[in-house]
Backbone as a printed PyTorch tensor [residue, N CA C, xyz], in Angstrom:
tensor([[[  0.9270,  -1.1010,  -0.0320],
         [ -0.0980,  -0.0550,   0.0530],
         [  0.6330,   1.1670,  -0.1750]],

        [[  0.5490,   1.8310,  -1.1160],
         [  1.3690,   3.2010,  -0.9110],
         [  0.7510,   4.3020,  -0.9760]],

        [[  1.3380,   5.8760,  -1.1890],
         [ -0.1160,   6.8490,  -0.9200],
         [ -0.0710,   7.5020,   0.6360]],

        [[ -0.5030,   8.3090,   0.7970],
         [ -1.1950,   8.6520,   2.0150],
         [ -2.7200,   8.1520,   2.4230]],

        [[ -2.8840,   7.9810,   3.8260],
         [ -3.4560,   8.0110,   4.4510],
         [ -4.7420,   8.4330,   4.5370]],

        [[ -5.7580,   8.8180,   4.5970],
         [ -6.4030,   9.8140,   5.1580],
         [ -7.3510,   9.3370,   5.9630]],

        [[ -7.5540,  10.2160,   7.0580],
         [ -8.6700,   9.6320,   8.1560],
         [-10.3030,  10.4320,   7.8000]],

        [[-11.0690,   9.6780,   8.1740],
         [-12.1780,  10.1620,   8.3070],
         [-12.8190,   9.6190,   9.8460]],

        [[-13.6270,  10.3080,  10.3940],
         [-14.1870,  10.2880,  11.7680],
         [-15.3170,  10.8130,  12.3740]],

        [[-16.1020,  10.0530,  12.5570],
         [-17.9320,  11.0430,  13.0970],
         [-18.2120,  10.3090,  14.0610]],

        [[-19.1170,  11.7060,  14.7930],
         [-19.5490,  11.2970,  15.8420],
         [-21.2400,  11.5350,  15.6200]],

        [[-21.9970,  11.0260,  16.2700],
         [-23.8950,  11.5200,  16.0610],
         [-24.0530,  12.7230,  16.5560]],

        [[-23.6240,  12.6180,  17.6860],
         [-24.1700,  13.6690,  18.5430],
         [-23.3040,  14.6580,  19.6530]],

        [[-23.2260,  15.9220,  19.6100],
         [-22.4310,  16.6560,  20.0060],
         [-22.1140,  16.5970,  21.3630]],

        [[-22.5680,  15.6230,  22.4670],
         [-21.8270,  15.0070,  23.7030],
         [-20.5190,  13.9630,  23.1550]],

        [[-20.9430,  13.3650,  22.1140],
         [-19.6710,  12.2920,  22.1130],
         [-18.7000,  12.5270,  21.7160]],

        [[-17.8680,  11.7860,  22.2160],
         [-16.0420,  12.3890,  21.9670],
         [-15.3780,  11.9840,  20.7480]],

        [[-14.3970,  12.0130,  20.0920],
         [-13.6720,  11.6050,  19.1020],
         [-12.3110,  10.9610,  19.5590]],

        [[-11.8550,  11.2010,  20.5220],
         [-10.6760,  10.8250,  21.1580],
         [-10.6990,   9.5330,  20.2910]],

        [[-11.4990,   8.3970,  20.9800],
         [-11.2010,   6.6640,  20.6630],
         [-10.6930,   6.8740,  19.1690]],

        [[-11.8150,   7.8340,  18.3610],
         [-11.9270,   7.3580,  16.4850],
         [ -9.8170,   7.9400,  16.2690]],

        [[ -9.7040,   9.1400,  16.7680],
         [ -8.1450,   9.9950,  16.4920],
         [ -6.7610,   8.8080,  16.8270]],

        [[ -7.3000,   8.3330,  18.3070],
         [ -6.4970,   7.4070,  18.5940],
         [ -6.1030,   6.1510,  17.6270]],

        [[ -7.2950,   5.6570,  17.3380],
         [ -7.0660,   4.2950,  16.2850],
         [ -6.9530,   4.8960,  15.4070]],

        [[ -7.2870,   5.8300,  14.4820],
         [ -6.5620,   6.3570,  13.3180],
         [ -4.7760,   6.7740,  13.4550]],

        [[ -4.4790,   6.5090,  14.7700],
         [ -3.4330,   7.3600,  14.8670],
         [ -2.5480,   5.7100,  14.8340]],

        [[ -3.3540,   5.4670,  15.1100],
         [ -2.4700,   3.3360,  15.2050],
         [ -2.6890,   3.2440,  14.1410]],

        [[ -3.2300,   3.7100,  13.3820],
         [ -3.2870,   2.9640,  12.0870],
         [ -2.3480,   3.4550,  10.6200]],

        [[ -1.9310,   4.4590,  11.3860],
         [ -0.7590,   5.2980,  10.6080],
         [ -1.1550,   6.7430,  10.0630]],

        [[ -2.3580,   7.3330,  10.1200],
         [ -3.0920,   8.7460,   9.7320],
         [ -2.0350,   9.0780,  10.2160]],

        [[ -1.6760,  10.5760,   9.6250],
         [ -1.3580,  11.7850,  10.3040],
         [ -2.5230,  12.4510,  10.9990]],

        [[ -2.1400,  12.7610,  12.0760],
         [ -3.6130,  13.7850,  12.5840],
         [ -4.1870,  15.0750,  11.9040]],

        [[ -2.9000,  15.9040,  10.8870],
         [ -3.4170,  16.4140,  10.2950],
         [ -4.4460,  16.5770,   8.9440]],

        [[ -4.2940,  15.2250,   8.3950],
         [ -4.9750,  14.2730,   7.6050],
         [ -6.3730,  13.4990,   8.0540]],

        [[ -6.6220,  13.8160,   9.3000],
         [ -8.2590,  13.5920,   9.8650],
         [ -8.9890,  14.3820,   9.6090]],

        [[-10.2600,  14.1200,   8.8990],
         [-11.3100,  14.9460,   8.6070],
         [-12.5430,  14.2850,   9.6200]],

        [[-13.7850,  15.3450,  10.1520],
         [-14.0440,  15.0340,  10.9350],
         [-15.7400,  15.8490,  11.1830]],

        [[-16.5490,  14.9600,  11.0520],
         [-18.2500,  15.3470,  11.4740],
         [-19.0050,  15.4360,  12.9580]],

        [[-19.1000,  16.3550,  13.2030],
         [-19.2000,  15.8940,  14.6790],
         [-21.3350,  16.0400,  14.5490]],

        [[-22.2370,  15.3230,  15.6650],
         [-23.6830,  15.5740,  15.3870],
         [-24.0580,  15.3920,  14.0340]],

        [[-23.5260,  14.8100,  13.4140],
         [-24.2600,  14.2700,  12.3150],
         [-24.2040,  12.5940,  12.0390]],

        [[-25.5930,  11.8950,  11.9370],
         [-25.7310,  10.8420,  11.4710],
         [-25.3690,  10.2370,  10.2090]],

        [[-25.0030,   8.8350,   9.9240],
         [-24.7530,   8.6400,   8.9430],
         [-25.3480,   8.1030,   7.8830]],

        [[-26.9410,   8.5380,   8.0050],
         [-28.0530,   8.5760,   7.4820],
         [-27.5770,   9.8670,   6.9590]],

        [[-27.2020,  10.9020,   7.0700],
         [-27.2510,  12.1400,   6.6530],
         [-25.5130,  12.5350,   5.1530]],

        [[-26.4580,  11.7680,   4.4700],
         [-25.0280,  11.8270,   3.1830],
         [-24.2790,  13.1540,   2.9490]],

        [[-25.0880,  14.6220,   3.9580],
         [-24.4790,  16.0010,   3.3260],
         [-23.7870,  15.9510,   4.6240]],

        [[-22.4900,  15.0590,   4.1590],
         [-21.1480,  15.4330,   6.0250],
         [-20.3580,  16.1760,   5.2240]],

        [[-19.5550,  17.4750,   5.5120],
         [-18.4300,  18.4070,   4.7460],
         [-17.4220,  17.6000,   5.3460]],

        [[-17.1160,  16.8210,   6.9720],
         [-15.9540,  16.5540,   7.2930],
         [-15.5430,  15.1680,   6.0560]],

        [[-16.9150,  14.6390,   5.6590],
         [-16.5700,  12.9250,   4.6340],
         [-16.4100,  13.8440,   3.4380]],

        [[-16.7910,  15.0590,   2.6990],
         [-16.8630,  15.3690,   1.8540],
         [-15.6250,  16.1260,   1.7080]],

        [[-14.5730,  16.6760,   2.3080],
         [-13.5090,  16.7100,   2.8060],
         [-12.4190,  15.8020,   2.4160]],

        [[-12.8800,  14.5210,   3.1610],
         [-11.8700,  13.1050,   3.3120],
         [-12.2780,  12.8420,   1.6930]],

        [[-12.9950,  12.9490,   1.0670],
         [-13.2690,  12.1810,  -0.1420],
         [-12.4010,  13.1790,  -1.1460]],

        [[-12.6670,  14.6540,  -1.0130],
         [-11.6060,  15.1820,  -1.7880],
         [-10.3950,  15.4270,  -1.9130]],

        [[ -9.7180,  14.9370,  -0.3720],
         [ -8.3420,  14.7760,  -0.4560],
         [ -7.8520,  13.8170,  -0.8840]],

        [[ -8.6630,  12.6410,  -0.9950],
         [ -8.2150,  11.1680,  -1.3640],
         [ -7.6700,  11.1570,  -2.8210]],

        [[ -6.5560,  11.1800,  -3.1700],
         [ -6.0880,  10.5990,  -4.7950],
         [ -5.6620,   9.3300,  -5.3090]],

        [[ -5.2740,   9.4120,  -6.3240],
         [ -5.3570,   8.0850,  -6.7640],
         [ -3.7250,   7.6190,  -5.9500]],

        [[ -4.1380,   5.9380,  -5.3350],
         [ -3.1980,   5.6830,  -4.2710],
         [ -3.0280,   5.8450,  -2.8280]],

        [[ -3.9360,   6.8650,  -2.4710],
         [ -4.0450,   7.1200,  -1.2080],
         [ -4.9050,   5.9920,  -0.7440]],

        [[ -5.0190,   5.7940,   0.6930],
         [ -6.0430,   4.9320,   1.6460],
         [ -6.9310,   6.2620,   2.3160]],

        [[ -8.2800,   5.6090,   2.0770],
         [ -9.2270,   6.5100,   3.2470],
         [ -9.5540,   5.5550,   4.5320]],

        [[ -9.1720,   5.5340,   5.7260],
         [ -9.2770,   5.4200,   6.8950],
         [-10.1790,   5.5090,   7.9070]],

        [[-10.9290,   4.6330,   8.1410],
         [-12.2590,   4.6000,   9.3230],
         [-11.7560,   3.6690,  10.0620]],

        [[-12.2880,   4.1320,  11.8430],
         [-12.1050,   2.8080,  12.4620],
         [-12.7680,   1.7220,  12.1820]],

        [[-14.0750,   1.8330,  12.1750],
         [-15.2240,   0.9920,  11.6600],
         [-15.8160,   1.6230,  10.8510]],

        [[-16.4890,   0.4510,  10.3390],
         [-17.1240,   0.9270,   8.8820],
         [-18.5160,   1.7070,   9.2390]],

        [[-19.2490,   1.6200,  10.5800],
         [-20.2050,   2.1440,  10.9040],
         [-19.9710,   3.7770,  10.4340]],

        [[-19.0020,   4.1950,  10.9030],
         [-18.4340,   6.0620,  11.1200],
         [-18.8000,   6.1480,   9.9270]],

        [[-18.5320,   5.5170,   8.4120],
         [-18.3530,   6.3130,   7.2870],
         [-19.4080,   5.3330,   6.4780]],

        [[-20.4030,   4.6870,   6.5250],
         [-22.1220,   4.1830,   5.8280],
         [-22.6970,   3.3980,   7.0280]],

        [[-24.0630,   3.7100,   6.6410],
         [-25.0080,   3.3710,   7.4530],
         [-25.5690,   2.0300,   6.8800]],

        [[-25.6140,   1.9310,   5.6940],
         [-26.1180,   1.1930,   4.9370],
         [-25.2070,   0.4220,   3.6340]],

        [[-25.5200,  -0.4550,   3.0090],
         [-24.5920,  -1.1240,   1.6960],
         [-24.7410,   0.0380,   0.7150]],

        [[-26.1120,   0.1250,   0.1220],
         [-25.9850,   1.2260,  -0.8690],
         [-25.1420,   2.8310,  -0.5430]],

        [[-24.6670,   3.1200,   0.4860],
         [-24.3960,   4.1080,   0.7380],
         [-23.0320,   3.9100,   0.8840]],

        [[-22.4550,   2.4800,   1.4790],
         [-20.5470,   2.4490,   1.2090],
         [-20.7080,   2.2350,  -0.5540]],

        [[-21.5200,   1.6140,  -0.9400],
         [-21.1750,   1.3490,  -2.6040],
         [-20.7590,   2.9990,  -2.9160]],

        [[-22.0450,   3.3750,  -2.7440],
         [-21.8020,   5.3380,  -3.3110],
         [-20.5940,   5.1230,  -3.1090]],

        [[-20.2230,   5.8450,  -1.7120],
         [-18.8400,   6.1850,  -1.4610],
         [-17.9660,   6.0860,  -2.1010]],

        [[-17.7550,   4.2340,  -2.2190],
         [-17.0770,   3.6610,  -3.0930],
         [-16.4160,   3.9830,  -4.4940]],

        [[-17.7570,   3.6820,  -4.8410],
         [-17.9570,   4.5590,  -6.3960],
         [-17.3360,   6.0530,  -6.7510]],

        [[-17.3960,   6.8200,  -5.5850],
         [-17.0460,   8.4630,  -5.1940],
         [-15.5300,   8.3320,  -5.4830]],

        [[-14.9060,   7.4970,  -4.7690],
         [-13.3050,   7.0280,  -4.4400],
         [-12.7260,   6.4480,  -5.9680]],

        [[-13.7410,   5.7840,  -6.8230],
         [-13.2220,   4.9430,  -7.8270],
         [-13.0910,   6.2590,  -9.1590]]])
């Protein structure tokens, strides 16, 4: 795997903390400056600014990294749409 690792983290409520996801992304080799986040947005809401920034940052050869798949997508069709966007 070559290229840059781009991280994405999301919490659904303002009261939740991103620390665990940030630590997990760092453990997976993601530079903290390349982690994009969304606060207070559910996975059902596809209009997530942090996700849009993360997807825009990914270039050919890069890897989009999440700590859990449910942080990225809430359904298989949503995950497929995101994968299509990346390709």
